N, C-alpha and C positions, 0 to 999 in steps of 0.2 A: 365507607360512605353510608350515611344513614338513609333510611327510606325517604325522609323529607328532602334531603339533598338530591336523591335520584328523581323524586317527583319534580323538583325544581328544574333539573336538567331536562327532563322530558317536556315539561311545559315550555321552557325556553326554546327547545329544539323545534317544537311544533309551531311556535310563534314565528320563528325564523323561516320555517318552511312556508307558512302562509304569506310572508312578505316576498319570498321568492316566487310563489305562485302569482302574486300581483305583478311582479316584474315580468314574468313569462307572458302573461296576458298583455301587458303594456307593449312589449317588444315583439311578440310572436302571435298574438291573438288567441293563445290557448295555454292552458297549464300543462306541465309535463305529466305524462302518464306514469302509472306505477312502474311499468316496464322501463321507462326512461330513467326513473329514479334508481331502479335496480342496476341498470347498465352503468349509471354514474357511480354507484357503490362499487361495482366490479372494477371500474377504472381506478377508483381511489384505492381499492385493495391491492391492485397491481403496483400502484405508486408507493404504497406502504412497503411492499417487498423491495422495490427499487431504492427507496430511501434507507431501508435497513442495510442494503448492500453499500450504499454511499457512506453510511455512518460506520459500518464495521470493516469494510474491505477497501473501499476507494474513497478515502477521506476527501471531502470537498467542502467548500465554504457553505455555511447555513444548513448542513445536512441535519443537525439536531433539531433546529426549529422547523424545518420542512417536515421531518418525521413526526414531530409533536403535532403539527397542524393536521397532517393527513390521518393520524390516529384519531384525533378528536373529530375530524370530519367524517371518518368512517363510522364511528359510534353514533354520530348525529344521523347519518344516513340510515343506519340500522333502526334507530328509534322511529324515523319517518316511515321506513318500509313496514315496520311492525304496525304502526298506527294506520297506515293506508290499507293494510291487509286485515284489519280488525283483530289484531293480536295484541294482548296486553304484554308489553315487553318485560314488565316486572314479573309477571306470572311465568312467562317463557323462561326467563333467567332462573327463577326459583326452581322450576321443574327440571331444567337442564342441570343445575348444580346438585339438586337432590339426587337425580338419577345417576349422575357421574360419581358423586360421593359414594353411593351404594355399590357401583360397579368397581371402584378402585379401593374401597374399604377405608 
């Protein structure tokens, strides 16, 4: 994936989050906190694990599409969490990859 594509994914992710904030205010009179976004990510991460089990061990209808959706949603949530925590997700990924590459040679 090129940097421009990742930039597009980040921008689209943040726009979607803005629209969810608008819905949260409309329905609950307040936006979700960063902590609520983090809890939603943890819930989705657990569902990724469950969907992997469904796909690999306990075949059920739609397990592939549910897994694909939750993987995408989890990445979206990480982009949002990074943004809300004043972390540049591209820099964080670059630092992680560089450090890990050095560690494992």
